[in-house]
C-alpha distance (Angstrom), angle and dihedral (degrees) to the residues before:
residue distance angle dihedral
M1 . . .
G2 3.79 . .
L3 3.81 132.1 .
G4 3.80 94.2 -81.3
D5 3.80 91.6 50.5
L6 3.81 90.6 49.6
V7 3.83 94.4 49.2
L8 3.78 90.1 51.9
A9 3.81 90.6 44.8
Q10 3.83 90.4 52.3
I11 3.81 91.4 52.9
L12 3.80 92.2 45.0
C13 3.80 93.0 47.6
V14 3.83 96.9 45.7
V15 3.81 106.3 33.3
G16 3.78 112.3 73.3
S17 3.77 127.9 174.2
G18 3.81 96.2 -127.0
W19 3.81 103.2 57.0
V20 3.80 95.0 73.4
G21 3.81 87.1 59.2
V22 3.80 92.6 49.5
A23 3.82 90.7 48.5
A24 3.82 91.4 46.5
K25 3.82 88.4 67.0
L26 3.82 85.2 72.1
G27 3.81 90.4 64.8
R28 3.81 118.1 -156.4
A29 3.82 90.0 -10.9
H30 3.80 92.0 68.4
A31 3.83 95.0 97.2
V32 3.82 90.7 54.2
F33 3.80 90.9 50.6
W34 3.81 91.8 46.1
L35 3.82 90.5 50.4
I36 3.81 91.8 48.2
A37 3.80 90.5 49.1
I38 3.80 91.3 47.0
S39 3.81 91.9 49.6
L40 3.81 97.9 44.1
F41 3.81 100.2 35.3
Y42 3.81 116.5 6.3
L43 3.81 99.3 52.9
P44 3.84 94.4 39.7
L45 3.82 87.8 49.9
A46 3.80 91.6 51.9
A47 3.82 91.2 48.8
V48 3.82 94.9 48.4
V49 3.81 93.5 44.6
I50 3.81 91.8 50.3
C51 3.82 91.5 49.8
L52 3.80 96.1 45.9
S53 3.81 95.8 41.5
R54 3.80 88.0 56.5
K55 3.78 93.0 43.9
I56 3.83 96.7 47.4
P57 3.84 111.9 15.9
L58 3.82 95.3 176.7
E59 3.81 134.0 137.6
G60 3.80 106.8 -93.9
G61 3.82 96.9 46.5
L62 3.79 111.5 -160.8
Y63 3.81 91.3 18.7
R64 3.80 90.4 60.3
W65 3.80 92.8 43.7
A66 3.81 92.8 51.6
Q67 3.81 91.0 44.2
H68 3.81 91.2 54.5
G69 3.82 93.5 43.7
F70 3.80 102.7 38.6
G71 3.79 106.7 17.4
D72 3.77 133.7 -111.9
F73 3.81 100.6 -52.4
L74 3.81 99.7 49.8
G75 3.79 89.4 37.1
F76 3.80 89.7 55.4
M77 3.83 93.2 45.2
T78 3.80 90.5 50.2
A79 3.78 89.5 51.8
W80 3.81 90.2 44.6
N81 3.82 92.2 56.1
L82 3.80 90.0 45.6
L83 3.79 88.5 50.6
V84 3.81 93.0 50.0
Y85 3.81 89.9 45.8
A86 3.79 91.3 55.0
I87 3.82 92.9 44.8
I88 3.83 90.4 54.6
D89 3.80 95.5 37.1
V90 3.80 94.7 59.7
P91 3.85 92.6 60.6
S92 3.82 90.2 45.2
I93 3.82 89.5 55.2
L94 3.80 93.3 44.7
Y95 3.78 90.5 48.3
V96 3.83 90.5 73.0
L97 3.82 91.6 63.7
P98 3.84 98.4 82.1
T99 3.82 91.2 46.6
D100 3.80 93.0 48.2
L101 3.80 89.9 46.7
S102 3.80 91.0 52.2
Y103 3.82 90.2 54.9
L104 3.81 90.6 44.3
I105 3.81 93.6 53.1
G106 3.81 96.2 38.7
P107 3.82 138.9 -129.2
S108 3.80 92.5 -32.4
A109 3.82 88.7 68.6
S110 3.81 97.3 47.8
W111 3.84 88.6 113.4
L112 3.80 92.8 61.4
P113 3.86 101.6 88.6
E114 3.82 92.8 51.5
S115 3.82 95.4 47.0
R116 3.79 108.2 96.5
A117 3.80 93.0 -163.3
A118 3.80 94.4 51.6
T119 3.81 94.1 39.8
G120 3.80 91.9 48.3
S121 3.80 93.3 48.9
I122 3.80 93.3 50.5
I123 3.78 95.3 45.3
F124 3.82 97.0 43.2
A125 3.81 92.0 49.2
T126 3.81 90.3 51.2
A127 3.81 91.4 47.3
I128 3.81 90.4 55.5
F129 3.80 89.8 49.1
I130 3.82 94.9 52.9
S131 3.81 89.6 46.4
L132 3.80 90.1 56.1
V133 3.82 90.0 47.7
A134 3.82 90.3 51.5
M135 3.80 89.6 49.9
R136 3.80 90.2 54.5
G137 3.81 91.2 55.6
L138 3.80 138.8 -128.7
G139 3.78 92.5 -62.8
A140 3.80 87.2 73.9
A141 3.82 100.4 21.1
K142 3.80 94.5 58.4
W143 3.81 89.6 65.9
L144 3.80 89.8 58.1
H145 3.81 90.8 44.1
N146 3.82 93.0 48.5
A147 3.79 91.5 47.1
G148 3.80 90.7 50.2
S149 3.80 91.1 50.8
V150 3.80 92.8 49.9
L151 3.80 90.8 47.4
I152 3.82 94.3 50.0
C153 3.82 87.5 51.7
L154 3.83 89.4 51.7
A155 3.81 91.2 47.0
Y156 3.81 91.0 51.2
A157 3.81 90.6 45.5
L158 3.80 87.6 56.4
L159 3.83 91.2 45.3
L160 3.82 92.0 50.4
S161 3.81 91.9 47.6
L162 3.84 95.0 51.0
P163 3.84 96.1 93.5
F164 3.81 90.0 52.4
L165 3.81 94.6 44.3
V166 3.81 93.3 53.5
F167 3.81 90.3 43.5
F168 3.80 91.7 58.0
A169 3.81 89.0 43.3
G170 3.81 88.4 60.1
K171 3.82 96.1 -108.0
P172 3.81 104.0 101.7
R173 3.81 120.3 -175.6
P174 3.83 127.9 -159.4
Y175 3.79 104.1 -93.6
T176 3.81 132.9 173.1
P177 3.83 114.0 178.8
F178 3.82 94.4 -158.3
P179 3.82 108.0 22.2
I180 3.78 114.1 -171.9
G181 3.78 105.5 -157.0
R182 3.79 122.2 166.3
P183 3.81 107.4 -99.2
E184 3.78 115.7 -127.1
M185 3.76 116.3 -144.7
S186 3.79 110.3 -132.0
W187 3.79 137.0 135.8
L188 3.81 89.3 -104.5
N189 3.80 94.1 52.5
L190 3.80 91.2 44.3
A191 3.82 89.2 51.9
I192 3.82 90.1 50.6
F193 3.81 89.8 47.9
G194 3.81 89.3 53.2
Q195 3.79 91.3 51.2
I196 3.81 97.1 48.9
T197 3.81 91.0 43.8
V198 3.80 104.9 51.5
G199 3.80 93.2 17.6
G200 3.78 105.1 38.9
L201 3.80 102.3 30.2
S202 3.79 99.5 38.7
G203 3.77 132.1 97.7
F204 3.81 106.2 73.5
E205 3.78 92.3 114.1
Y206 3.81 94.1 46.0
V207 3.80 97.7 83.2
A208 3.82 88.6 54.8
I209 3.82 86.2 73.5
M210 3.81 85.3 74.7
A211 3.83 94.8 45.9
G212 3.80 90.5 126.2
E213 3.81 88.5 63.8
C214 3.84 95.3 48.2
R215 3.80 127.1 92.2
S216 3.84 110.6 -115.3
A217 3.81 91.3 -10.4
S218 3.81 95.8 -173.0
R219 3.81 89.8 61.7
T220 3.81 106.5 27.9
V221 3.83 98.0 49.8
A222 3.82 90.4 54.3
R223 3.81 93.6 45.7
S224 3.81 91.5 48.6
V225 3.82 89.3 56.7
W226 3.81 93.8 52.1
I227 3.80 92.5 48.7
S228 3.80 97.9 44.7
A229 3.84 99.4 40.0
P230 3.84 100.2 77.9
I231 3.81 91.8 40.2
I232 3.79 91.4 54.4
A233 3.82 93.5 46.6
L234 3.82 92.6 53.9
M235 3.80 92.2 45.6
F236 3.80 91.6 56.1
I237 3.82 99.1 43.4
L238 3.80 97.6 42.7
G239 3.81 91.6 39.6
T240 3.82 91.8 55.3
S241 3.82 89.9 50.0
S242 3.80 90.5 53.5
V243 3.81 91.8 50.8
L244 3.81 90.2 50.7
A245 3.81 91.8 50.2
F246 3.81 92.5 60.3
V247 3.80 106.3 27.2
D248 3.84 87.7 56.2
G249 3.80 100.2 179.9
A250 3.82 96.5 -34.4
P251 3.83 118.7 126.6
I252 3.80 108.9 -79.7
N253 3.79 117.3 -128.5
L254 3.81 99.7 -132.7
I255 3.81 92.4 -167.0
G256 3.80 95.5 52.8
P257 3.83 111.0 12.5
I258 3.81 94.3 149.5
P259 3.84 95.4 51.1
Q260 3.81 87.3 46.1
T261 3.82 89.6 52.9
F262 3.81 92.4 47.9
S263 3.80 90.5 51.5
L264 3.81 93.2 48.2
A265 3.81 91.8 47.4
F266 3.80 99.0 47.0
G267 3.80 105.2 24.8
G268 3.77 124.8 -146.2
S269 3.79 103.3 -64.3
G270 3.80 143.4 44.9
W271 3.78 130.1 28.7
G272 3.79 91.3 -42.2
A273 3.79 91.9 61.2
G274 3.80 89.7 52.4
L275 3.79 90.5 50.8
A276 3.80 90.5 48.7
R277 3.80 91.1 51.8
F278 3.79 89.7 49.6
G279 3.81 90.1 53.9
I280 3.78 91.5 48.6
F281 3.81 90.4 49.9
L282 3.82 88.7 54.6
L283 3.79 89.5 54.2
L284 3.79 91.8 49.4
V285 3.79 92.8 55.2
R286 3.80 90.6 44.2
A287 3.82 91.2 54.0
V288 3.81 91.5 53.4
A289 3.82 91.9 46.3
S290 3.82 92.8 47.4
A291 3.80 92.2 49.5
S292 3.81 88.3 49.5
L293 3.81 92.2 52.0
I294 3.82 93.5 48.6
F295 3.80 91.3 45.6
T296 3.81 91.8 49.3
G297 3.81 91.4 53.8
L298 3.79 90.2 43.5
T299 3.80 92.7 58.7
R300 3.83 91.7 53.6
L301 3.81 94.3 61.1
P302 3.84 97.5 66.8
M303 3.80 88.9 45.5
T304 3.82 91.3 53.4
A305 3.81 92.0 45.9
G306 3.80 88.0 49.0
W307 3.81 89.7 56.6
D308 3.81 86.5 57.1
H309 3.81 91.8 48.1
L310 3.82 90.1 -118.5
L311 3.80 89.3 118.2
P312 3.82 127.3 29.2
E313 3.80 115.3 -74.5
W314 3.82 86.1 -121.4
F315 3.82 86.2 84.7
T316 3.80 91.7 60.1
Q317 3.80 95.9 60.4
L318 3.82 111.1 119.7
H319 3.78 129.9 -150.1
P320 3.82 108.5 -99.9
N321 3.80 94.0 -127.6
W322 3.80 108.1 23.8
K323 3.84 97.2 34.2
T324 3.81 92.4 -137.0
P325 3.85 123.6 141.0
V326 3.79 93.7 -97.6
N327 3.82 97.7 177.9
S328 3.78 92.8 46.7
I329 3.81 89.6 51.3
L330 3.81 92.6 49.6
F331 3.80 92.5 47.6
M332 3.81 93.3 48.5
T333 3.80 91.0 47.5
I334 3.81 89.8 57.7
I335 3.82 91.9 47.2
L336 3.81 90.4 47.6
A337 3.83 92.0 51.9
F338 3.82 90.9 49.5
L339 3.81 93.0 50.7
L340 3.80 92.0 46.9
L341 3.78 88.8 55.1
L342 3.82 93.3 48.6
S343 3.81 93.2 46.7
M344 3.80 92.3 60.8
L345 3.82 97.7 51.2
G346 3.78 118.6 108.3
V347 3.83 104.4 -20.1
R348 3.79 138.0 87.7
A349 3.80 122.8 -101.1
Q350 3.81 98.6 -103.4
E351 3.81 92.2 42.9
T352 3.81 89.7 49.9
M353 3.80 89.9 50.8
Q354 3.80 92.2 50.3
L355 3.81 92.4 47.6
L356 3.81 90.1 52.5
L357 3.81 93.4 45.4
N358 3.80 94.7 48.7
A359 3.79 93.6 45.0
T360 3.80 88.5 53.4
N361 3.81 91.0 45.6
V362 3.80 92.3 56.0
H363 3.80 94.8 48.2
Y364 3.79 91.9 42.7
G365 3.80 90.9 44.9
L366 3.80 90.2 55.5
T367 3.80 90.4 54.3
Y368 3.80 89.2 50.9
V369 3.80 90.7 50.8
A370 3.81 85.9 57.0
L371 3.82 92.6 44.0
F372 3.80 94.8 52.8
A373 3.80 91.6 41.3
L374 3.82 91.4 59.0
P375 3.85 97.0 77.6
L376 3.83 89.0 43.5
F377 3.80 105.8 40.7
G378 3.81 106.7 10.8
A379 3.80 121.5 123.0
A380 3.80 114.4 -67.3
G381 3.79 92.5 -112.6
F382 3.78 90.9 50.5
R383 3.83 93.0 50.5
S384 3.79 93.5 50.8
G385 3.77 110.5 113.4
I386 3.81 94.5 18.9
P387 3.84 107.9 127.5
P388 3.84 118.6 -122.0
W389 3.83 92.9 -120.4
L390 3.80 89.8 60.8
R391 3.80 89.5 58.2
V392 3.81 89.7 53.4
V393 3.82 93.9 53.3
S394 3.80 89.4 43.3
V395 3.82 88.9 63.7
A396 3.82 89.8 58.3
G397 3.79 91.4 48.7
L398 3.80 92.1 46.4
I399 3.82 93.0 52.6
S400 3.82 92.9 45.6
S401 3.81 91.5 50.1
A402 3.81 92.7 48.2
V403 3.82 91.8 49.9
A404 3.82 90.8 49.9
V405 3.81 90.9 51.1
L406 3.80 94.8 49.4
I407 3.82 97.0 44.3
A408 3.83 95.5 46.2
I409 3.81 92.7 93.7
Y410 3.84 90.7 64.3
P411 3.85 109.8 93.0
I412 3.81 120.1 -133.9
I413 3.82 92.6 -161.2
G414 3.78 134.3 49.7
V415 3.81 108.8 -81.4
S416 3.79 132.3 -174.1
S417 3.83 91.4 -114.9
R418 3.81 127.8 3.3
L419 3.80 91.4 -158.4
S420 3.80 92.0 51.1
Y421 3.80 90.9 45.4
A422 3.82 92.9 51.7
S423 3.80 91.9 42.7
K424 3.81 92.7 53.7
I425 3.81 91.8 52.3
A426 3.81 96.4 42.5
G427 3.80 92.0 43.0
T428 3.80 92.4 50.8
V429 3.81 91.7 52.0
I430 3.82 95.4 45.2
V431 3.80 95.3 45.8
S432 3.80 93.7 44.8
N433 3.81 92.5 51.2
L434 3.80 93.2 46.3
L435 3.79 87.5 51.8
G436 3.82 89.1 50.4
V437 3.81 91.0 52.6
A438 3.82 90.2 49.4
V439 3.81 92.1 49.8
Y440 3.80 91.7 49.2
R441 3.80 94.7 48.5
G442 3.78 91.8 45.6
R443 3.80 93.2 52.1
K444 3.81 96.0 42.6
K445 3.80 94.1 59.7
G446 3.75 105.1 104.2
T447 3.83 94.9 -17.9
A448 3.80 103.3 89.4
V449 3.79 112.0 143.7
P450 3.83 122.9 -174.6
I451 3.80 110.8 -102.1
E452 3.78 93.9 -126.2
I453 3.82 90.2 57.5
R454 3.80 92.5 47.6
H455 3.77 92.2 55.1
R456 3.78 91.1 58.6
H457 3.80 87.9 64.8
S458 3.81 90.3 60.0
């Protein structure tokens, strides 16, 4: 992958369609919260990723960085949480498909998101498709990823232009691109802040997992961050303002806020309805492409850990023709199918979506705690050459990540039971990390390999 591929991958990986709906729950204070999140998390993340991708441009990305800075155990646990994040994140991305399809088809399909049979069929079929794409390799997958990135940019361009389109159509709506409302400090707003921080503004480091498949990784990963960062920030802030202009106090559909906005702006008939359906179609393709990108990176982590003998060497087996980690892909496909099945048992669609999002936020937040801790507490040899200013911004990122992790158990929607909701998230994180510790200890017994030898494998 070259610089252009990486820029598009950054946009695809970071910019989701749901975060503007989550942020819209903050009302006119959303821009302030976005700017705080950008200052305390987004920019520190960009700075740390640029520094570490230049320092250690190896396949595995954050796993390799944490391994160099903290040693094998914490490196493995960082990778484990990143792995679990990606496993849960793919279903959360795919879960928007039935909702987007219902908006695409129209009112007659409003039942679709709440039908387990229909939802399961759509999501499972898409999961099989992205598994086949991952098997084929990045040579083919990058075309899907690039297309998805271009289409999400087009969808956001349409979203950002909505206030102007309806103005010229003679139906103006109150619209402020950068509203500066006074932020109110509450548990709900803090929970939303945690979601848009680690959820909405994360992902820059993810493409570094595939550094071994990038041209001049030490240079191109860093440059892709600088190019994509301001584009992504504007997409989120202006996109949230557009959602607010049309939702106007109505309940926000947190699974499909952009399709909801398109439908409210254009109605159900005429040329506007056709334009709305086109925008929703763009989001559908983007969701599939984003899930494919996350899944592709996900399958590289077991392979890299297998090189280090921290997972069975079975995970390192490559396809004879496409040179992709075929066993890792098959294993992750089975895990993905199992999680998709579990996610649809016993809860409503929006509650399921929030459970998935918050579970991913906690696991991802833990990896960011490790990422920002590296310039501060990593081994002395690892910290050599890291400028003092980077350590200062790392403190801001570390605090933001920790807050997002701790507040993730607080629901931002009405749920059947707050205690049950919090228990499901906390239990998932505790059990998954205990399992990670057990896997590490089991593999380390009698399989220790000097670190300098392991790196030759990569």
